[in-house]
N, C-alpha and C positions, 0 to 999 in steps of 0.2 A: 276609918270606919270599916269594921270587919263584917263580911257577909255571913248570914245565917246558914246553917246546914240545910240540905234538901228536905230532910225529914221535918225540921222545924217549920220551914216554909210551907210544906204540904199540910201540916197540922193547922197552921194559921189560916191558910186559904180555905180549908174545910170549914172553918168557923165563920167565914165571912158571908154576908147576905149576897144574893145574886147580883144586885145592882152595883155593889162595891167591887165585886169580882170582875164585872164587865168594865168598870172604870179602870181597874188595874191593867186588864188586858189591852185596853185602848191606849193607855199610857205607854205600855211596853211596845206596842206596834208603832206608835208615833215617833219614838226616839231612835230606833235602829231598823235599818232596811232588812237585815236578816231576820229579826223578830217578826216583821210584817210578812216576809216570805214564808216563814214557818207557820204562822197563823193561817195564811192563805192556803198552804198545803193541807193543814189539819182540817180546815173548814170545807174546802172545795175539792181537793184532789185525793184525799186519803181513802175515800170510799170507792174510787175508780182507779186503782193502781196501774192498770194496763194503759189507760189514757194518759196518765201522768208520765209513764215511761216513754210513750210515743212523743209527747210534747218535749220532754228532755232530749230525746234523740234528735228532734227537729232543731232544737237550739244548738246541739253539738254540731249538726250539719252546717248550720248558718255560721257558726264560729270557725269551722274548718274552711269554709268558703272565703272568709275574711282574712285568712293568714297572710301576713306580709312576707313574701318569699324573696325579698331582695338580698338578705344576708342570713346566714345560719343563726346569728344572734337573735334576730327578730322571729325566726321560725321557732327556736327553743322557747323564747319568751311567750309566744302565742300558744304553743302546745302546753306549757305549764299553766297558763291562764285557763285554757279549756279544761284541763285536768282538775284544777282548783274548783271550777264551777261544777263539774261533774261530781266531785266529791261532796260539795255542798248539798247538791240535790239528793245524793245518796244518804247523807246524814239526816236530811229532813224525813226521808222515808223510813229509815231504820230497818228495812226488810232485806234480808240477805239475798233473796231472789232478785230483787230490784238492783242491788249492788252488783251481783254477778252479771246481770243482763246489760247494765249500763257500762260496766268496765269492759266487757267483751266488745260492746259496740264501739267504745272509745278506741280500743286497741285495733279493731278491724279498720276503723276509719283512718287511724294513724298509718297503718300498714298499706292501705290502698290509696293514700293521699298523694303518693308520688314523692314524698319526702324521704331522703336517704337516711334512714334511722342509724345504720351502721357507720356512717361517716362521722357521726358525733358520739363521743363517749357518753355525754350527758343524756342525750336522747335514747341511746341504747340502754343505759342503766334505768332510765325512767320507764321505758317499755318493759324491760325485764321485771322491774319491781311491780308493775301493774299485773303482769301475767302471774307472778307469785301471789299477789294479793287476791286475784281471782281464784287461784288454787286453794288458798286458805279458806275463802268464803264458800267455795264449792263443797268443801268437806263437811260443812255443817248442814247442807241441804239433804232432802230426801233422795234415796237411791235412784228413783226414776228421773228426777230432775238432774241429778249428777250425771247420769248417762247422756241425757239430751245436751247438756251444756259441755260435756267433755267432747262430744262430737264437734261442737263449734270451736272448742279450744284447740283441736288438732290443726285447724286452719292457721291459728296464731303461731 
């Protein structure tokens, strides 16, 4: 079965009555956790982006506190998991400022966590890739915001 294009789906959803549309949304939320999380963001968190950023930062903090530091393998695995979660929340938001703020926070936490980033090539490359990603996202923001975030980037 081939999936329809986004424009076709959009056109079809526009023709549906509100009750059917609600039923479709509920089915989507029921079958996949990410769909439910995205709907939760859109319904409850999208109107207060600053509070959303604070809650994501708290989750990043709790994940950093749970890192298994017994071997470098587990440290790398935990860091990748935290980054994956952070990127998922960035995708939900879709706002560049949120992306920059969360990635700067992730890199700051990684640097201050006491984990020797330079002792592992994989961690060092992961860190550098995130700093580069921040730079790319930063270039799309307003000049005033760019200046503020570049001050934070100097620490990284």
